[in-house]
N, CA and C atoms as an extended XYZ file, in Angstrom:
522
Properties=species:S:1:pos:R:3:atomname:S:1:resname:S:1:resid:I:1 pbc="F F F"
N       -21.485        3.235       74.089 N   MET     1
C       -21.852        3.897       72.866 CA  MET     1
C       -20.797        4.910       72.470 C   MET     1
N       -20.674        5.049       71.169 N   ASN     2
C       -19.734        6.034       70.643 CA  ASN     2
C       -20.377        7.395       70.603 C   ASN     2
N       -19.599        8.340       70.910 N   SER     3
C       -20.137        9.694       70.848 CA  SER     3
C       -20.087       10.194       69.412 C   SER     3
N       -20.925       11.159       69.059 N   PRO     4
C       -20.944       11.699       67.693 CA  PRO     4
C       -19.602       12.323       67.302 C   PRO     4
N       -18.790       12.743       68.219 N   LEU     5
C       -17.500       13.341       67.888 CA  LEU     5
C       -16.526       12.297       67.356 C   LEU     5
N       -16.629       11.061       67.773 N   GLN     6
C       -15.715       10.011       67.317 CA  GLN     6
C       -16.064        9.503       65.917 C   GLN     6
N       -17.277        9.690       65.437 N   GLN     7
C       -17.691        9.168       64.143 CA  GLN     7
C       -17.516       10.168       63.017 C   GLN     7
N       -17.158       11.335       63.268 N   ARG     8
C       -16.992       12.336       62.211 CA  ARG     8
C       -15.794       12.009       61.350 C   ARG     8
N       -15.956       12.146       60.022 N   GLY     9
C       -14.857       11.951       59.085 CA  GLY     9
C       -14.811       10.586       58.445 C   GLY     9
N       -15.469        9.586       58.992 N   ALA    10
C       -15.443        8.247       58.397 CA  ALA    10
C       -16.145        8.252       57.034 C   ALA    10
N       -17.240        8.937       56.912 N   VAL    11
C       -17.976        9.029       55.647 CA  VAL    11
C       -17.135        9.780       54.615 C   VAL    11
N       -16.417       10.778       55.032 N   LEU    12
C       -15.568       11.549       54.124 CA  LEU    12
C       -14.463       10.672       53.529 C   LEU    12
N       -13.848        9.839       54.352 N   ILE    13
C       -12.775        8.960       53.864 CA  ILE    13
C       -13.336        7.940       52.882 C   ILE    13
N       -14.474        7.352       53.180 N   VAL    14
C       -15.104        6.384       52.275 CA  VAL    14
C       -15.481        7.060       50.963 C   VAL    14
N       -16.030        8.267       51.017 N   ALA    15
C       -16.409        9.009       49.813 CA  ALA    15
C       -15.183        9.348       48.974 C   ALA    15
N       -14.065        9.732       49.608 N   LEU    16
C       -12.840       10.035       48.871 CA  LEU    16
C       -12.275        8.801       48.180 C   LEU    16
N       -12.347        7.647       48.835 N   VAL    17
C       -11.878        6.393       48.216 CA  VAL    17
C       -12.733        6.072       46.995 C   VAL    17
N       -14.063        6.206       47.130 N   PHE    18
C       -14.935        5.962       45.972 CA  PHE    18
C       -14.674        6.956       44.847 C   PHE    18
N       -14.440        8.193       45.160 N   MET    19
C       -14.135        9.211       44.141 CA  MET    19
C       -12.821        8.883       43.429 C   MET    19
N       -11.830        8.391       44.193 N   LEU    20
C       -10.558        8.006       43.589 CA  LEU    20
C       -10.751        6.836       42.624 C   LEU    20
N       -11.542        5.853       43.021 N   ILE    21
C       -11.815        4.703       42.150 CA  ILE    21
C       -12.537        5.155       40.887 C   ILE    21
N       -13.520        6.013       41.013 N   ILE    22
C       -14.264        6.520       39.856 CA  ILE    22
C       -13.342        7.339       38.948 C   ILE    22
N       -12.447        8.128       39.503 N   ALA    23
C       -11.509        8.920       38.689 CA  ALA    23
C       -10.563        8.005       37.908 C   ALA    23
N       -10.051        6.963       38.551 N   VAL    24
C        -9.157        6.013       37.859 CA  VAL    24
C        -9.909        5.325       36.730 C   VAL    24
N       -11.135        4.904       36.966 N   LEU    25
C       -11.938        4.277       35.913 CA  LEU    25
C       -12.218        5.259       34.766 C   LEU    25
N       -12.486        6.492       35.097 N   GLY    26
C       -12.737        7.513       34.069 CA  GLY    26
C       -11.511        7.762       33.200 C   GLY    26
N       -10.339        7.869       33.823 N   VAL    27
C        -9.098        8.079       33.057 CA  VAL    27
C        -8.808        6.880       32.169 C   VAL    27
N        -9.006        5.674       32.686 N   ALA    28
C        -8.778        4.464       31.891 CA  ALA    28
C        -9.740        4.407       30.711 C   ALA    28
N       -10.984        4.773       30.923 N   SER    29
C       -11.966        4.781       29.836 CA  SER    29
C       -11.606        5.801       28.760 C   SER    29
N       -11.148        6.968       29.170 N   MET    30
C       -10.757        7.997       28.199 CA  MET    30
C        -9.538        7.545       27.392 C   MET    30
N        -8.577        6.913       28.046 N   ARG    31
C        -7.410        6.403       27.318 CA  ARG    31
C        -7.825        5.339       26.311 C   ARG    31
N        -8.719        4.467       26.719 N   ASN    32
C        -9.212        3.422       25.834 CA  ASN    32
C        -9.940        4.024       24.632 C   ASN    32
N       -10.792        5.004       24.871 N   ALA    33
C       -11.525        5.644       23.783 CA  ALA    33
C       -10.575        6.374       22.833 C   ALA    33
N        -9.566        7.043       23.379 N   THR    34
C        -8.589        7.745       22.543 CA  THR    34
C        -7.795        6.765       21.692 C   THR    34
N        -7.403        5.653       22.273 N   MET    35
C        -6.657        4.641       21.525 CA  MET    35
C        -7.505        4.050       20.402 C   MET    35
N        -8.771        3.770       20.682 N   GLN    36
C        -9.651        3.237       19.652 CA  GLN    36
C        -9.870        4.248       18.532 C   GLN    36
N        -9.948        5.516       18.871 N   GLU    37
C       -10.110        6.547       17.848 CA  GLU    37
C        -8.873        6.631       16.968 C   GLU    37
N        -7.701        6.527       17.557 N   ARG    38
C        -6.462        6.533       16.770 CA  ARG    38
C        -6.396        5.317       15.856 C   ARG    38
N        -6.770        4.150       16.377 N   MET    39
C        -6.741        2.937       15.552 CA  MET    39
C        -7.719        3.051       14.387 C   MET    39
N        -8.887        3.616       14.632 N   ALA    40
C        -9.860        3.790       13.548 CA  ALA    40
C        -9.333        4.766       12.500 C   ALA    40
N        -8.680        5.837       12.943 N   GLY    41
C        -8.097        6.794       11.997 CA  GLY    41
C        -6.983        6.177       11.173 C   GLY    41
N        -6.122        5.380       11.813 N   ASN    42
C        -5.051        4.705       11.077 CA  ASN    42
C        -5.620        3.700       10.088 C   ASN    42
N        -6.650        2.979       10.490 N   ASN    43
C        -7.284        2.012        9.600 CA  ASN    43
C        -7.881        2.717        8.378 C   ASN    43
N        -8.495        3.854        8.593 N   LYS    44
C        -9.061        4.637        7.488 CA  LYS    44
C        -7.949        5.105        6.556 C   LYS    44
N        -6.834        5.542        7.107 N   ASP    45
C        -5.718        6.023        6.299 CA  ASP    45
C        -5.117        4.894        5.464 C   ASP    45
N        -4.966        3.715        6.048 N   VAL    46
C        -4.447        2.562        5.307 CA  VAL    46
C        -5.428        2.166        4.203 C   VAL    46
N        -6.718        2.225        4.486 N   ASN    47
C        -7.728        1.892        3.485 CA  ASN    47
C        -7.676        2.868        2.313 C   ASN    47
N        -7.495        4.145        2.590 N   ILE    48
C        -7.387        5.140        1.520 CA  ILE    48
C        -6.140        4.876        0.682 C   ILE    48
N        -5.021        4.555        1.331 N   ALA    49
C        -3.784        4.255        0.597 CA  ALA    49
C        -3.954        3.001       -0.260 C   ALA    49
N        -4.626        1.987        0.266 N   PHE    50
C        -4.863        0.765       -0.499 CA  PHE    50
C        -5.725        1.047       -1.726 C   PHE    50
N        -6.772        1.834       -1.562 N   GLN    51
C        -7.641        2.170       -2.689 CA  GLN    51
C        -6.898        2.995       -3.736 C   GLN    51
N        -6.011        3.879       -3.287 N   ALA    52
C        -5.213        4.662       -4.235 CA  ALA    52
C        -4.264        3.758       -5.019 C   ALA    52
N        -3.661        2.776       -4.344 N   ALA    53
C        -2.790        1.820       -5.036 CA  ALA    53
C        -3.596        0.975       -6.020 C   ALA    53
N        -4.809        0.597       -5.657 N   GLU    54
C        -5.684       -0.141       -6.574 CA  GLU    54
C        -5.987        0.689       -7.820 C   GLU    54
N        -6.210        1.991       -7.639 N   ALA    55
C        -6.465        2.863       -8.786 CA  ALA    55
C        -5.252        2.893       -9.712 C   ALA    55
N        -4.046        2.893       -9.139 N   ALA    56
C        -2.835        2.882       -9.955 CA  ALA    56
C        -2.697        1.561      -10.707 C   ALA    56
N        -3.032        0.438      -10.068 N   VAL    57
C        -2.979       -0.864      -10.746 CA  VAL    57
C        -3.962       -0.878      -11.914 C   VAL    57
N        -5.150       -0.376      -11.698 N   ARG    58
C        -6.163       -0.353      -12.763 CA  ARG    58
C        -5.707        0.516      -13.935 C   ARG    58
N        -5.101        1.655      -13.644 N   GLU    59
C        -4.623        2.505      -14.736 CA  GLU    59
C        -3.482        1.828      -15.493 C   GLU    59
N        -2.603        1.127      -14.789 N   ALA    60
C        -1.508        0.415      -15.447 CA  ALA    60
C        -2.061       -0.703      -16.326 C   ALA    60
N        -3.083       -1.414      -15.857 N   GLU    61
C        -3.686       -2.462      -16.671 CA  GLU    61
C        -4.345       -1.882      -17.914 C   GLU    61
N        -4.936       -0.709      -17.785 N   THR    62
C        -5.515       -0.039      -18.945 CA  THR    62
C        -4.427        0.361      -19.927 C   THR    62
N        -3.277        0.783      -19.416 N   ALA    63
C        -2.162        1.173      -20.279 CA  ALA    63
C        -1.556       -0.016      -21.015 C   ALA    63
N        -1.824       -1.226      -20.543 N   MET    64
C        -1.275       -2.416      -21.190 CA  MET    64
C        -1.777       -2.587      -22.626 C   MET    64
N        -2.917       -2.025      -22.949 N   THR    65
C        -3.462       -2.195      -24.297 CA  THR    65
C        -2.578       -1.548      -25.356 C   THR    65
N        -1.793       -0.560      -24.985 N   ALA    66
C        -0.929        0.133      -25.940 CA  ALA    66
C         0.526       -0.325      -25.866 C   ALA    66
N         0.795       -1.397      -25.158 N   LEU    67
C         2.177       -1.801      -24.935 CA  LEU    67
C         2.904       -2.289      -26.181 C   LEU    67
N         2.203       -2.658      -27.217 N   SER    68
C         2.893       -3.151      -28.406 CA  SER    68
C         3.738       -2.063      -29.052 C   SER    68
N         3.371       -0.819      -28.843 N   SER    69
C         4.128        0.275      -29.446 CA  SER    69
C         5.021        1.004      -28.437 C   SER    69
N         5.112        0.498      -27.232 N   ILE    70
C         5.882        1.178      -26.200 CA  ILE    70
C         7.217        0.476      -26.014 C   ILE    70
N         8.257        1.261      -25.861 N   ASP    71
C         9.597        0.729      -25.636 CA  ASP    71
C         9.887        0.755      -24.137 C   ASP    71
N        10.264       -0.376      -23.587 N   PHE    72
C        10.608       -0.474      -22.176 CA  PHE    72
C        12.072       -0.051      -22.018 C   PHE    72
N        12.266        1.264      -21.886 N   ASP    73
C        13.621        1.809      -21.874 CA  ASP    73
C        14.032        2.390      -20.525 C   ASP    73
N        13.238        2.184      -19.504 N   GLY    74
C        13.578        2.699      -18.187 CA  GLY    74
C        13.095        4.108      -17.941 C   GLY    74
N        12.213        4.605      -18.793 N   SER    75
C        11.657        5.939      -18.573 CA  SER    75
C        10.139        5.842      -18.497 C   SER    75
N         9.534        6.818      -17.877 N   ASP    76
C         8.078        6.925      -17.778 CA  ASP    76
C         7.442        5.698      -17.128 C   ASP    76
N         8.164        5.078      -16.187 N   GLY    77
C         7.615        3.947      -15.445 CA  GLY    77
C         7.670        2.624      -16.171 C   GLY    77
N         8.384        2.524      -17.290 N   LEU    78
C         8.464        1.289      -18.078 CA  LEU    78
C         9.869        0.712      -17.991 C   LEU    78
N         9.971       -0.496      -17.446 N   TYR    79
C        11.275       -1.110      -17.197 CA  TYR    79
C        11.295       -2.543      -17.714 C   TYR    79
N        12.488       -3.091      -17.805 N   LEU    80
C        12.683       -4.498      -18.114 CA  LEU    80
C        13.050       -5.222      -16.826 C   LEU    80
N        12.515       -6.404      -16.654 N   SER    81
C        12.893       -7.211      -15.504 CA  SER    81
C        14.112       -8.025      -15.913 C   SER    81
N        15.263       -7.590      -15.486 N   CYS    82
C        16.521       -8.225      -15.878 CA  CYS    82
C        16.971       -9.190      -14.789 C   CYS    82
N        17.235      -10.447      -15.157 N   PRO    83
C        17.636      -11.421      -14.142 CA  PRO    83
C        19.016      -11.164      -13.561 C   PRO    83
N        19.874      -10.481      -14.313 N   ASP    84
C        21.232      -10.204      -13.844 CA  ASP    84
C        21.206       -8.981      -12.935 C   ASP    84
N        21.463       -9.174      -11.649 N   GLN    85
C        21.407       -8.076      -10.676 CA  GLN    85
C        22.491       -7.032      -10.912 C   GLN    85
N        23.560       -7.400      -11.608 N   THR    86
C        24.657       -6.453      -11.842 CA  THR    86
C        24.467       -5.650      -13.116 C   THR    86
N        23.388       -5.896      -13.852 N   ASP    87
C        23.123       -5.165      -15.095 CA  ASP    87
C        22.811       -3.708      -14.765 C   ASP    87
N        23.590       -2.790      -15.309 N   THR    88
C        23.407       -1.365      -15.009 CA  THR    88
C        22.677       -0.626      -16.119 C   THR    88
N        22.076       -1.351      -17.045 N   THR    89
C        21.307       -0.727      -18.110 CA  THR    89
C        20.156        0.077      -17.505 C   THR    89
N        19.893        1.232      -18.072 N   THR    90
C        18.831        2.094      -17.561 CA  THR    90
C        17.486        1.366      -17.554 C   THR    90
N        17.236        0.569      -18.553 N   ALA    91
C        15.960       -0.142      -18.642 CA  ALA    91
C        15.787       -1.168      -17.534 C   ALA    91
N        16.875       -1.599      -16.908 N   CYS    92
C        16.809       -2.627      -15.855 CA  CYS    92
C        16.799       -2.036      -14.449 C   CYS    92
N        16.963       -0.761      -14.311 N   SER    93
C        17.114       -0.161      -12.976 CA  SER    93
C        15.807        0.443      -12.485 C   SER    93
N        14.835       -0.438      -12.201 N   GLU    94
C        13.549        0.052      -11.710 CA  GLU    94
C        13.711        0.620      -10.303 C   GLU    94
N        12.891        1.604       -9.936 N   PRO    95
C        13.026        2.217       -8.607 CA  PRO    95
C        12.578        1.278       -7.501 C   PRO    95
N        13.128        1.489       -6.335 N   ASP    96
C        12.758        0.718       -5.154 CA  ASP    96
C        11.470        1.311       -4.587 C   ASP    96
N        10.500        0.465       -4.296 N   TRP    97
C         9.215        0.966       -3.805 CA  TRP    97
C         9.340        1.632       -2.451 C   TRP    97
N        10.404        1.341       -1.697 N   GLN    98
C        10.564        1.929       -0.370 CA  GLN    98
C        11.031        3.376       -0.425 C   GLN    98
N        11.656        3.781       -1.508 N   GLN    99
C        12.141        5.151       -1.624 CA  GLN    99
C        10.952        6.097       -1.752 C   GLN    99
N        10.963        7.152       -0.997 N   ARG   100
C         9.832        8.079       -0.975 CA  ARG   100
C         9.808        9.047       -2.150 C   ARG   100
N        10.944        9.236       -2.836 N   ASP   101
C        10.925       10.153       -3.970 CA  ASP   101
C        10.213        9.481       -5.144 C   ASP   101
N         9.712       10.273       -6.057 N   SER   102
C         8.910        9.760       -7.166 CA  SER   102
C         9.724        9.558       -8.432 C   SER   102
N        11.026        9.569       -8.357 N   VAL   103
C        11.862        9.436       -9.544 CA  VAL   103
C        11.680        8.040      -10.132 C   VAL   103
N        11.312        7.979      -11.401 N   GLY   104
C        11.146        6.719      -12.096 CA  GLY   104
C         9.753        6.140      -12.055 C   GLY   104
N         8.868        6.700      -11.275 N   TRP   105
C         7.504        6.206      -11.163 CA  TRP   105
C         6.596        6.972      -12.110 C   TRP   105
N         5.539        6.337      -12.576 N   LYS   106
C         4.523        6.976      -13.413 CA  LYS   106
C         3.362        7.360      -12.511 C   LYS   106
N         3.070        8.646      -12.443 N   VAL   107
C         1.955        9.139      -11.625 CA  VAL   107
C         0.676        8.982      -12.442 C   VAL   107
N        -0.381        8.526      -11.806 N   ILE   108
C        -1.621        8.284      -12.549 CA  ILE   108
C        -2.223        9.601      -13.030 C   ILE   108
N        -3.038        9.496      -14.071 N   GLY   109
C        -3.620       10.681      -14.693 CA  GLY   109
C        -4.787       11.266      -13.926 C   GLY   109
N        -5.580       10.415      -13.289 N   ASP   110
C        -6.738       10.903      -12.532 CA  ASP   110
C        -6.279       11.514      -11.222 C   ASP   110
N        -7.001       12.540      -10.776 N   ASP   111
C        -6.679       13.183       -9.504 CA  ASP   111
C        -7.495       12.509       -8.400 C   ASP   111
N        -6.803       11.816       -7.496 N   ILE   112
C        -7.465       11.129       -6.377 CA  ILE   112
C        -7.555       12.114       -5.212 C   ILE   112
N        -8.761       12.378       -4.708 N   PRO   113
C        -8.885       13.316       -3.588 CA  PRO   113
C        -8.474       12.680       -2.259 C   PRO   113
N        -8.179       13.519       -1.294 N   ASP   114
C        -7.908       13.118        0.092 CA  ASP   114
C        -6.669       12.245        0.256 C   ASP   114
N        -5.674       12.395       -0.594 N   VAL   115
C        -4.409       11.675       -0.423 CA  VAL   115
C        -3.285       12.697       -0.337 C   VAL   115
N        -2.211       12.323        0.364 N   SER   116
C        -1.093       13.249        0.516 CA  SER   116
C        -0.294       13.382       -0.787 C   SER   116
N        -0.235       12.298       -1.568 N   ARG   117
C         0.410       12.288       -2.884 CA  ARG   117
C        -0.394       11.403       -3.810 C   ARG   117
N        -0.334       11.702       -5.078 N   GLN   118
C        -1.060       10.894       -6.054 CA  GLN   118
C        -0.393        9.530       -6.210 C   GLN   118
N        -1.178        8.477       -6.480 N   PRO   119
C        -0.619        7.130       -6.624 CA  PRO   119
C         0.306        7.032       -7.839 C   PRO   119
N         1.218        6.051       -7.780 N   GLU   120
C         2.224        5.872       -8.822 CA  GLU   120
C         2.347        4.391       -9.145 C   GLU   120
N         2.886        4.102      -10.325 N   TYR   121
C         3.114        2.705      -10.684 CA  TYR   121
C         4.304        2.588      -11.621 C   TYR   121
N         4.815        1.369      -11.714 N   ILE   122
C         5.798        1.023      -12.728 CA  ILE   122
C         5.345       -0.280      -13.371 C   ILE   122
N         5.723       -0.468      -14.619 N   ILE   123
C         5.442       -1.699      -15.340 CA  ILE   123
C         6.777       -2.291      -15.757 C   ILE   123
N         6.988       -3.556      -15.418 N   GLU   124
C         8.205       -4.250      -15.824 CA  GLU   124
C         7.832       -5.323      -16.842 C   GLU   124
N         8.525       -5.320      -17.961 N   GLN   125
C         8.320       -6.370      -18.945 CA  GLN   125
C         9.217       -7.540      -18.568 C   GLN   125
N         8.591       -8.670      -18.307 N   ILE   126
C         9.333       -9.869      -17.964 CA  ILE   126
C         9.641      -10.594      -19.267 C   ILE   126
N        10.808      -11.156      -19.368 N   SER   127
C        11.208      -11.836      -20.593 CA  SER   127
C        10.153      -12.836      -21.021 C   SER   127
N         9.924      -12.911      -22.339 N   ALA   128
C         8.937      -13.845      -22.877 CA  ALA   128
C         9.354      -15.276      -22.568 C   ALA   128
N         8.393      -16.086      -22.226 N   THR   129
C         8.679      -17.479      -21.904 CA  THR   129
C         7.906      -18.385      -22.851 C   THR   129
N         8.349      -19.592      -22.969 N   ILE   130
C         7.656      -20.560      -23.805 CA  ILE   130
C         6.417      -21.030      -23.065 C   ILE   130
N         5.344      -21.171      -23.802 N   ASP   131
C         4.090      -21.638      -23.232 CA  ASP   131
C         4.263      -23.076      -22.758 C   ASP   131
N         4.101      -23.353      -21.451 N   PRO   132
C         4.324      -24.712      -20.961 CA  PRO   132
C         3.309      -25.717      -21.492 C   PRO   132
N         2.179      -25.264      -21.994 N   GLY   133
C         1.162      -26.170      -22.506 CA  GLY   133
C         1.262      -26.398      -24.000 C   GLY   133
N         2.264      -25.784      -24.667 N   ALA   134
C         2.378      -25.901      -26.119 CA  ALA   134
C         2.932      -27.261      -26.515 C   ALA   134
N         2.618      -27.654      -27.731 N   SER   135
C         3.111      -28.922      -28.270 CA  SER   135
C         4.602      -28.823      -28.560 C   SER   135
N         5.309      -29.928      -28.429 N   LEU   136
C         6.747      -29.951      -28.685 CA  LEU   136
C         7.064      -30.470      -30.082 C   LEU   136
N         6.071      -30.561      -30.965 N   ASP   137
C         6.317      -31.002      -32.339 CA  ASP   137
C         7.292      -30.055      -33.013 C   ASP   137
N         8.213      -30.592      -33.788 N   SER   138
C         9.245      -29.765      -34.404 CA  SER   138
C         8.708      -28.875      -35.512 C   SER   138
N         7.575      -29.223      -36.089 N   ASP   139
C         7.056      -28.422      -37.183 CA  ASP   139
C         6.024      -27.392      -36.733 C   ASP   139
N         5.776      -27.311      -35.438 N   ARG   140
C         4.808      -26.339      -34.920 CA  ARG   140
C         5.534      -25.201      -34.232 C   ARG   140
N         5.037      -24.016      -34.424 N   THR   141
C         5.607      -22.850      -33.775 CA  THR   141
C         5.151      -22.810      -32.324 C   THR   141
N         6.080      -22.565      -31.440 N   ILE   142
C         5.742      -22.440      -30.023 CA  ILE   142
C         5.405      -20.977      -29.753 C   ILE   142
N         4.204      -20.756      -29.242 N   SER   143
C         3.788      -19.375      -28.985 CA  SER   143
C         4.438      -18.854      -27.709 C   SER   143
N         4.760      -17.596      -27.714 N   THR   144
C         5.273      -16.961      -26.504 CA  THR   144
C         4.205      -16.027      -25.968 C   THR   144
N         4.282      -15.800      -24.707 N   GLN   145
C         3.311      -14.936      -24.061 CA  GLN   145
C         4.057      -13.809      -23.368 C   GLN   145
N         3.473      -12.642      -23.373 N   GLY   146
C         4.084      -11.502      -22.703 CA  GLY   146
C         3.638      -11.422      -21.259 C   GLY   146
N         4.606      -11.339      -20.372 N   TYR   147
C         4.318      -11.202      -18.943 CA  TYR   147
C         4.810       -9.844      -18.476 C   TYR   147
N         4.016       -9.214      -17.647 N   TYR   148
C         4.348       -7.894      -17.126 CA  TYR   148
C         4.078       -7.884      -15.631 C   TYR   148
N         4.943       -7.229      -14.892 N   ARG   149
C         4.745       -7.068      -13.454 CA  ARG   149
C         4.441       -5.595      -13.202 C   ARG   149
N         3.329       -5.356      -12.549 N   VAL   150
C         2.930       -3.995      -12.203 CA  VAL   150
C         3.122       -3.828      -10.702 C   VAL   150
N         3.870       -2.818      -10.323 N   THR   151
C         4.031       -2.455       -8.917 CA  THR   151
C         3.437       -1.067       -8.745 C   THR   151
N         2.463       -0.970       -7.878 N   ALA   152
C         1.778        0.305       -7.649 CA  ALA   152
C         1.867        0.659       -6.178 C   ALA   152
N         1.931        1.930       -5.920 N   ARG   153
C         1.911        2.378       -4.525 CA  ARG   153
C         0.973        3.563       -4.393 C   ARG   153
N         0.194        3.519       -3.334 N   GLY   154
C        -0.750        4.580       -3.040 CA  GLY   154
C        -0.442        5.156       -1.675 C   GLY   154
N        -0.830        6.377       -1.485 N   PHE   155
C        -0.555        7.093       -0.247 CA  PHE   155
C        -1.863        7.504        0.398 C   PHE   155
N        -1.871        7.530        1.722 N   GLY   156
C        -3.063        7.908        2.462 CA  GLY   156
C        -3.107        9.409        2.717 C   GLY   156
N        -3.968        9.801        3.624 N   GLN   157
C        -4.064       11.207        3.976 CA  GLN   157
C        -2.800       11.680        4.675 C   GLN   157
N        -2.174       10.794        5.419 N   SER   158
C        -0.916       11.097        6.080 CA  SER   158
C         0.222       10.764        5.132 C   SER   158
N         1.270       11.559        5.141 N   ASP   159
C         2.417       11.283        4.273 CA  ASP   159
C         3.233       10.092        4.774 C   ASP   159
N         2.887        9.550        5.932 N   ARG   160
C         3.586        8.379        6.480 CA  ARG   160
C         2.929        7.068        6.098 C   ARG   160
N         1.792        7.122        5.414 N   THR   161
C         1.057        5.913        5.063 CA  THR   161
C         1.254        5.593        3.588 C   THR   161
N         1.665        4.354        3.305 N   MET   162
C         1.857        3.922        1.922 CA  MET   162
C         1.438        2.466        1.809 C   MET   162
N         0.685        2.149        0.761 N   ALA   163
C         0.306        0.770        0.458 CA  ALA   163
C         0.931        0.407       -0.881 C   ALA   163
N         1.527       -0.775       -0.959 N   VAL   164
C         2.193       -1.232       -2.177 CA  VAL   164
C         1.508       -2.509       -2.653 C   VAL   164
N         1.140       -2.532       -3.926 N   LEU   165
C         0.526       -3.704       -4.537 CA  LEU   165
C         1.360       -4.134       -5.730 C   LEU   165
N         1.488       -5.431       -5.912 N   THR   166
C         2.190       -5.974       -7.072 CA  THR   166
C         1.306       -7.023       -7.706 C   THR   166
N         1.207       -6.971       -9.012 N   THR   167
C         0.427       -7.953       -9.740 CA  THR   167
C         1.186       -8.357      -10.999 C   THR   167
N         0.896       -9.538      -11.497 N   THR   168
C         1.492      -10.012      -12.740 CA  THR   168
C         0.392      -10.078      -13.783 C   THR   168
N         0.695       -9.561      -14.949 N   TYR   169
C        -0.264       -9.462      -16.025 CA  TYR   169
C         0.270      -10.251      -17.215 C   TYR   169
N        -0.583      -11.035      -17.851 N   ARG   170
C        -0.176      -11.802      -19.019 CA  ARG   170
C        -1.083      -11.452      -20.183 C   ARG   170
N        -0.470      -11.303      -21.343 N   ARG   171
C        -1.275      -11.099      -22.539 CA  ARG   171
C        -0.620      -11.818      -23.697 C   ARG   171
N        -1.428      -12.248      -24.635 N   GLU   172
C        -0.934      -12.948      -25.818 CA  GLU   172
C        -0.233      -11.950      -26.728 C   GLU   172
N         0.915      -12.325      -27.200 N   GLU   173
C         1.646      -11.485      -28.149 CA  GLU   173
C         1.111      -11.724      -29.542 C   GLU   173
N         1.031      -10.678      -30.319 N   ASN   174
C         0.536      -10.804      -31.698 CA  ASN   174
C         1.645      -11.214      -32.647 C   ASN   174
């Protein structure tokens, strides 16, 4: 038989091993929870930026109703979509959506809460094209349609979050 002096400490070692395992599991669980919280926060920020960009698209579409009297001269967010990349005309030099400065962008009129910057948009007038469904009779006038490209960008709560949306808008010319 073993004496009681030889058995002392075995329970302590087993308890320490179990405590170490529980501590490792606890740290792993906390890291997992922290990572999930960060992902949820980033997802919320991207969603806010997307909604802000949607608001800018909607405002640009509303502004389309007055386009017959607006000159696309490269100011106030109104540009021409020029096929020649070397064209240096002011009306053809729309801003790059990746640039963080707001030069050349039209800031929306409504104040969107909880964003780092207000959403912005530009409208590009695409050259009028012939209606592909029109008749080719020589005595009939071929109607042209106005095409516009709207590029909008919205920002989230963080200044590092930006969502960019582009849409094409068509309307009948009078």
